N, C-alpha and C positions, 0 to 999 in steps of 0.2 A: 504494500499500500504506500502510496506517495505521502510525503509529509503534508499535514493539513495546511500549512501556510502556502505550500506550492499549489495545492488543489485550489485554494480560495483565491489565489492571484490569477487564475485563469478564467476566461469567459466560457460559458457553456450555453447550449440551446437545449431546452427540454420541451417536447411536444409543441414546437413552433413559438415558444415564448423565450425571448432572449434573456438569459440570466447574467447580469454583469458580474464582474469580479466582486467577491465578498458576498454574492447572493447566488451561490452556485451549487452544482452538484458534483460529488467526487466519484470517480470510478476507480477500477483496480489499476495496478501498476501495468506497465507494458508487457504483453505477453500472457497476462493472467486471464483466466476465464471470467467473463463478465458475470457479476453477482446478481442476485434477485432483488437487490436493494441499491439505493443511491443515497448519498449524504446531501441534505439540504441545509443551507445556513442562512440565518437572517439575524442582524444586530449582534452577531457574535454568539447566537444560540444556534446549535446544529443538532439535527436528528436524522434517523435513517428512516426511509419510506420505501415501499415497493417501487421498483425501477419503472413499472408501467404507469405510474401515477402521473397526471399532468401537474405542472407547477405554474401557478398564475402570480405574476407580479402586480399587485393592485395599484401600486403608484403609477405604472404606466397604462394600466387598464382599469380606471376608477369606476366605470360603469359595469364591471363584471359582477355578476350576482354570486354571492357567496352561498352556494347550495350544498347542504350536508347530506343530500340523498345520492351523491355520486362521490366516489373516492378521488380526492384531489388534495393538493396543498395550496393554500391561499397565504400570500405573504404580503403584509402591509396592512393599513387601516382601510376597512371597507369604505367605498365611496359613499358620498351623501345621497347620491341618486343611482343606486344600483338598478340595472334593468332585470328585475326579476319577473317571473310569471305571477299571475295573480294567485295561483295556488301551487304548491308542491308538497308532497308528502312522502314520508319515509326517511330512513336513516342508512348511511353507509359509514364506514370508517373514514373519516376526513379530518384534516388539520388546518386550523387557522392560527397563524402566528402574527400578532400585531404589536405595534408599540404600546406600552402601558403609559397612563397618564398619572403622574403623581398627585394631581388635584381631584382625581375621581376615584372613589372606592370601586374595587372590582365587583363584578355581579355576585349575587348571593351563591354560596356553595363553591367559592373559589379557594383552592389551597395555595397558600402563599409559602413559597420555599424559602428557607433560611439561606442567606449568602454563605458561601458561594455555590450552593447546590443548583444543579440544572436538571437532574433526572427525577422523575416521579418515584416516590418510595413505594415499597411492597404494599400489596393490598391491605395487609394487616396494619400498616402504619397510617392508613387514611382515617382522620377523625370521623366519628359517626355522622355528624352533620353534612360533611362533604359526601361521605358514602351514600347517605340517603338521597342527597340532591342529585348525584350522578345516576343513581339507580332509577330515579322517577323521570328524569330528563334525558337520559342517555347521553350526557355530555360530561367530560371531564374538563375542568377549568384550572389552569395553573398560572399564578402570577410568579415570574422569575425576576426578582430584583436585580440579580447580578447582571443580566443582560438587558433589563429594562423592557420586557416583553410580557404579554398576556397570551397564553396558549389555550386554545380551545380545541378538544378532540371529541368528535361524535362517534357513535357506534350504534349498531343495530341490536342483534340479539346478544352478543357477547362483547364485554369490554376488553377481553384479553388482547386482541390485536392492537387496539388504541393504546392500551397500558404498556405494551411491549415497545411501540414507537416512542411513547414519552419516557420510557425507561432508558432508551438509547441516547437520550439527549446529552450533550456536553457543551461546555463553553469554549469558545475559540477567541482569537484576538479580536476584540471589538473594533480596533483600529482599521481592520480590513473591511468593514462595513461600507458600502459605496455611499456617496452623497445622495443618489437618488432614492435610496431607501431611508434616508434620514439619519442623523447623528444618534449615537446610543443615548437613550433616555436615562437620566439619573433618578433612580427610584430608591427611596430609603427602605432598607430591609424591614419588613414587618414580621414580628415574631408570632402574633396570634394565629392559630391554625385556620380559624373562620373569621374572615374580616366582617366589619359591621355591615348590615344590608344597606342597599341604596335607599337614601332617604328622599322622599318626594319634595321637589322645590315648590310645588304648588301652594298657594296660601290657605287652601281648604282641601280636605280629603275628597276623594271621588266617591259618590254615592249613586244610589239607584234613581234614574229619572225615566219617564216614558218617552221614548224617541218617537218623532213624527216626520215623515218625509223620506226622502231618498238617502241611502248610504252606499259606501263602497268598501271593499275590503281587498287588500293586496298582501302579498307574502311577507314583506318587510316594511317598516314604517318609512314613508317619504321624508324628505328633508323639510325642515320647517319653511324654507323658501318655497318648495313645492306646495306645501299645505296653504301657504299664503296665496300663490298663484291660483290654487284650486277654489278660492273663494269666489271666483268667477263661475263655478260649476253649480249644478243643482243640488249638490251633496252638502250636508253639514254634520254627518255622522261617519265615523270610519272604523273599521275593524282593527283592533290591536291585539297581535298575538303575544300571549304571555309565555309560551313555551310548550313543552310536552315532548315525549319521546319520538313522535313522529312529525314534529315540525322541521321542515327541511331548510328553513332559512334561519337567520339570526336577528338579534335585536337592532343591529344597524343604528339607525338614529334614535330608536326608542329609548327614552331615559326619563328621569324625573324632570330634567330641564326642558325636554321635548314636550312632555305633557303640560307643563306649566305654559309653555309658549303657545301651544295650539289651542289650549283652553281659553287663553285670553283673546283668541280670534273667534271663539264661538263654537269650536268644534266638540262633539261628544264622541263616546267611544263604546265599541262592542268588544269586550275582553273575551279572548278565545284561547282554548287550551286544546292541543292536538296530542292526545294521549294514545293508549292502546287501541287498536282497531279490532274489528270482528275476526274471529278465529278462521272464517272462511273468506276473508278479504283476499282478492286474487294477486295483488301486487307483490313483488319480492322487495326485500329490504325494509319491511314494515314490521314493527314491534306489535304483536298480537296479544289478545286475551288469552290466558291459560285456562283451559277447561278445569273446572273444580276449584279455581282460585279467582273467579270473575269478581265476585262481591268485594273481596278484600283488595283486589288490584283497582277497582273503581274507587274505593276509599283512598287508597294510596295516591292515585292520580289527583284526586280532590285535595288531599293534604298538601301535595306539592304546588298545586295551583293556588291554594290559599296563601302559602308562604310567599310565592312570588307576587301575588296580587297585592298583599300588604306591603311588600318592599317598594312597589311602585305607587302606593297611596290609594289603592282601591279598598274602600272601607266596607264595613258590615252593611249588608243590605244590597250590595252590588251584585248584579247577575254575572256569573261566569258560565260561558258557553262551551260546552264540550263539543269537538268536531268529531263526529262519527261518520266516516265516509260511506258511500253506497256499498251494499253487500247483497249477495243473492239470498233470496228468502225461500229457496227450496230446501234448506237444511234446518230443521226444527231445533236440533241441538245448538246450532250456531246462533240462532235468533234468541234462544233462551239465555245463552251466555252474554249476549249484547245487553238484553234487558236487565239481567242480574247485575251486570257491571254498572250500567247507568243507574240502577237503583242504589248501589253503594256510593257512586258519585254524588247523587242527590242527597242521601241521608248525611253523609260527611259535610257537605256544604251547609245543609241546615243546622247541623249541630254547631257549626261555627259562625252562624249568623249571616251566611251568604245565601243569594238565591241561585237556583239551579236552572241552566239553560242547556238545550241540546240542539245542535245543528246536525241535520242529516238529510239524506235523499227522501223526497216525498214518497217514492215507491218502496222504500226499505225501512229505514229507522223511524221515520214519521209515521208510516202505516203500522208498524209494529207497537209504537208507543200508543197510538190511537186505540189499538186493541186492549191496552191495559188501562185505559183512561178512567173507567168506572170500578177498577179493582182496588178496594180499600186497603188491601194488605201491601200494595205496591207504592213505593215512594216515587210518585211521578214528578217530573221536572215542573218548575213554575212556568217556564216559557219555552217555546220552541221556534227554531229558525229553519224554515222549510226550504230546501233546495228543490226548486220547480222551475226549471228554465223555460217557462212559457213565453218569454219575450214581452210580457206585459205586466207593468208594475201594479200588482193587485194582491190584497191580503186574503181574498177568497181562495180556497183550495178544494178540489174534488176528493181529496184524500182525508179531510177532516170536516166534521160537521160544525155548524156555527157555535155549538156549545162546548166543543173541544178546543182549549186554549183559545178562548174568545178575545174580543177586542182588548187592546193593551197587553196581550201576551203573545203576540206573533211577529215574526220578521219573515220575510219571504225573499230569498235570492232568486231573482228572475232572469238574470243573464249570467253566463259563465265568463271565463277569462277573455278579455278584449281590451284593446288599446283605446283610450280616450285621451283627448287633448283639451285642457283648459288653461287659460292664462298663458298659453304658449308652451306649457309643459305636458308631456305625454306619459302616462302611467298605465300599465297593464293591471286591470281591476275586474273584480266581480261586482255586479250591481244588485242592490237590495231595496226592498220596500220595508219601511219600519212603522210600526205601531205598537212596539213592545219595549221592555225595559233596556236601557243603556246605562252608561256611566256618565256622570257629569260632576261639576263642582257642587258642593254641598249647598251654597247660596243659590244654585240654579242659574247663575249669571256669570259672564266672563268678566275680565278686568275692564272692559270698556263696552259701550253699547255695541250690539251686533244683532244680525239676523240669526236667531238661535237655531231654527230648523229650516230646511229648504222648503219650497213650496211642494205640496203633494203632486205626485203624478196622477193624472185623472184620465178616465175613459168616458167619451160622450158620443152618443149616436147623433147623427145629423139632425139638426132642428131641436135637440134636446139639451137642457143645461146640466152642468156638473159644477161642483164647488171645490175650492181649494183654499188653503189657509197659510198665511205669512204669520211667523211669531217673531217678535222682537223682544230682547232682553236688555234691561238697563243695567248700568254699572253703579259706581258709587255716587254719581251725581244725576240730577234730572237731565233727560235729553229729549229733544224734538226730532223725531224720525220722519222723513219723507219717503214715499214709495211712489213708483210708476211702473205700470205694466203696459207693454206695447204688444199688440197682437197682429199676426199676419192677416192678410185679406181673407175673409170668410170666417173669421172667428171675431167675436166681440167679448169684451171683459167688463163687468160692472165693478165699480170701485177701482177703476183703472189707475187712479192716482189719489193722493191724499196725505195727510199728516196725522201723527198721533204722538202724544206726550207719554214718555215711559219714566215712571218713578224709579228711584234707586233700588236695584235688586228686585225688580218686579218685571213681569212679562205682560205684553199685550198681543192680541191676535187680530189679524185683518182677514176677512173673508173675501175671496174673489170668486165671482160666478162667471163661468166660461160657457158660452154657447156657439156651437158651430152652425153655419147656415145649412138649411135643408139640402142644398145642392153641393155642399163641400165634399170633394172626393175623399175616400177613405185614405188614412195615412197618419203619420205622426208629425206634429206641429209644435214648434217652440214659441212660447209667449216670453219675450224678454222682460225681466223683472229687475229693477234697480232700487236700491235703498241708499239713502244718505242722512247724515246727521251733521248740521253745520256745512263745513267744507270738506268733510271726510266721507268717502265712499265706503258704505258698510258691506255692500254686496252687489254684484252684477251677475245675476243668475238667470235661470229659465225654469218655467213651468212647462213640463212635458205633457202634451194633450194627444191622446190617441183617439182618432175619430173612426167610427165604424169598425169593420173587420178588414185587416190587412192580409188579404189571402190570394191576391192576383199574381201568379208567378211571372217574373220577367222572362224574356225569351233569349235564347242564344248561349246559355251557359253550358259548357261541355261536361257532361255527366258520365260516371261510371258507377253502376250498382254491383256491389260485390256481395255474394252469399256464399256461406261455407257449408251449407247442408241442403238436401234436395228440396224440402218444403220451402225454404227461404228463396232458393233459386227459382222455384216456380212462382213465388210471389214476385220476385224482381222482374221476371219475364212479363208477368201480367201488368205490372206497373209501367214498364217501358213501352208496351203497346198503347196503354191508356194515355201516356204522356206524349206519344209520338216520338219517342226516342229510338235511335237506331239500334238494330240487334246487336251491334258491337259495344253498346253501352251497358251490357250485362255480362257478367263473368262469375264463374265459380272457381277461378284459379287464383290461389293465394299469392303466388309470386307476381302475377300480373297486376293485382290490386296493390300490393305492397310497392312495386316499382312505379306505379302511377302516383301513389302518394309521395313517394321519395322524390320523384321528379318534379311534381307540382304541375299546375296548368289544367287541372281537372278537379271538379267536385266528386270526390269519391265517397259514396254513401254506403255504409255497412247495412246490410239487409239481414236481420236476425242477430240473436245475442252471440252465436258462434263467431260470426264475422267480425262484430265488434271486439270480441276477446282476442281474436287472432291479430288484428291491427294494433289494438292498444297495449297489449301485454305480452302477445305470443306465449300464452301460458302452456300450450301443449308441446312447445319445443319444436315447431315446425321449421324446416330449413328456411334461411333467410336469403333473399336474392342479393347479389353484390350491389355496391353502389353507396352513396353517402348516407342513404336513409336506413341502411341495414344496422340498426341500432338494437342491441339485445333487449332493451326495455320497451321496444315498441314505438308506435307512432303516437302523436298527440291528438286526442279527440276534441274537436272544436267545441267549446262551450258557449260560443257567441252566435248570434243569428248570422247567417250567411246571405249576403246579397251580391257577392262577387266570388270570383274564384280564390280559395285560400292559399296561403303560402305553402311551399313545400314542406312535407312532414305533417300535414293536417288533414284529418278526414272528418266527415260528418257522420256521427253515429245514429243509426236507425234504431227503431224500437223493436217490439215483439215481432215474431215472424208471421204477421197476419197482414193481408192486403190492406185492410181498413186503416190500421195503425200506421203501418209504414208509408202508405200512400199519403196520409195526412202530414207525417213528418217530412216527407219529401216536399210537399207543397209548401209547408212552413219554412223549410230551408231555402227554398226558391224565393219566397215572399219576404224574407227577413225577419220573420218571428219563429222561434225554434222552441217547441215544448221540451225537447231533449229527454232527460231521464224522468220528467214529470208527466209524460204522456199518459193519458187514461186508457187502460185496456178496454175494448168493447166488451159488452156483456157476454159471458160465456167463454172468453178467450182464455187459453192456457197461459199462465205466466212464464216468462222466459226463464231459463236456467243458465248457469255457468258452465255447463258441461261442455267438453271439447268435441263438438259435433263434427261429422263429415271428416274430410281430409283435405290437404292443401292442393290436391289434384283437381282437375276439371271434373265437375259432376254433371252428368247428363241428366236432362229431365225426360 
């Protein structure tokens, strides 16, 4: 092995990323057999990782999303505006090494190594608080004062690989660290094993409030500058991820200071915890519920969520929403484990004075929870967040009756991941309609007068009226707020402008009545809404008005319908004839469908559950075609409405293998409103399963 000084003096390239001197990987001496590992150094802190891992220099790639669902090494401080997907789930063994800040306490559950130590001690040497935190969150966090770095290691089922990497750490000469990576940070050696938790900088704790209007959620917190720019959006509520063993992103900008800054702008929060998933959840790299331990594991997740929520200032009474992703309902044992787990989650939260919320797919978790709604022995959650990608912001759901989690206890995610641009800043988000509990300041008002909630998104038939509401919140002093609503041709708005006086720490509401003309074509229309106080602009936003039914498919989009079993193939053939598609627009060949998605330029629609499984996760281990799209974890199912050809690597998931359901989904995809996983099966239809049906070869009808 060459001497470390000589190794770090040379530049290297790892997976296309130029690693300058001092930020390098070391290989074997000349003539030696290439080892399975490589040495990576940052700030004089070096550790060994598998040689196949990519290494990302965040200083030269600040928009790189730090995703813990894929094995990689991230070096440097995560950028303020990472380009992350709206949602990502699962964990892999991954490493983030970033400069430590002497002015900021490390996150809860961080082990602070005594100088000059660099390697993680044996498992038996971990303090109980840190061991419990890492077990619940599947993260190992180390503060290394000797090198001035904070190290985060994620893992899936076993912490052993991550521990082995952290145990390989050593200190090198900090003088070799390059200027691009930043000078070594001087951090005073901290002797307590568990540092004090992050203390919220907000003037008042966050408590439960009923949210109203549109919300968005994204995998990691946007910067405060982005949140300021997005005051031009119709959103005033945002999802904030607290953690969990299956959260694939990191805190990024999320901190007590961030909370204080954005609450002052009038933002409210939906706290989210992504813990263990259903035992029958299909994706790899996901920490799952253990059969026979479901109830206790639900309590454990809740305990970890409570500890983290308290550290960020979420007080008692705050709702904490568990993210339980979609799972197949053809396995009664799996369903029982999920409900038992969520029962443990709810009871533990209630015991600590918090409210319990559950996010899940309308067709799986929400349906199963509704089946237990009247069971007195079951600890049902206080609030539900329904994933029903129907493309229309509405709180009604065919999966729940009006009495099941009624008004003020529901949130609905109506669009999946898609890019939106407001104030000149683009973020990949999910879109939500809220009329349920969220978190806000105890006083219910920000530090200055603001539009507290966005206008409601409304649906109106031509010639009929609908109402929306603006809510303004005062600050420490009395404020006079002026508003104005400007409608496009064909829409009229009553109370289109006016003024209201808001007393200190009080709220006032303004009702807007919107009426489309009887001849206005169906579609979505934006009513521009602005609000000012004195010379200061409080908001420039929009009221989203959906008129009629948007179901006329545009022409000319290139389609490929892919089915992976004989029944679905027959369905796809029938659909193609009905929609006047060419016979070449239907295939039962997996390789052809995969290649079409990988190349892009077509709207590839999976017909039937087996086809969706094949493209999204390749759970059956079918052969992958060559090319850039041949990723082991599969293609990305579009969660957003499609009105144009999607990018390469994205396909449109169809529903159950029935002509009626899949045909409607296809029409929605063409028209720009997609029910997605929330589609309602027709009466008597057989529910889809996650079985690996058919084969990757051509299936003849």
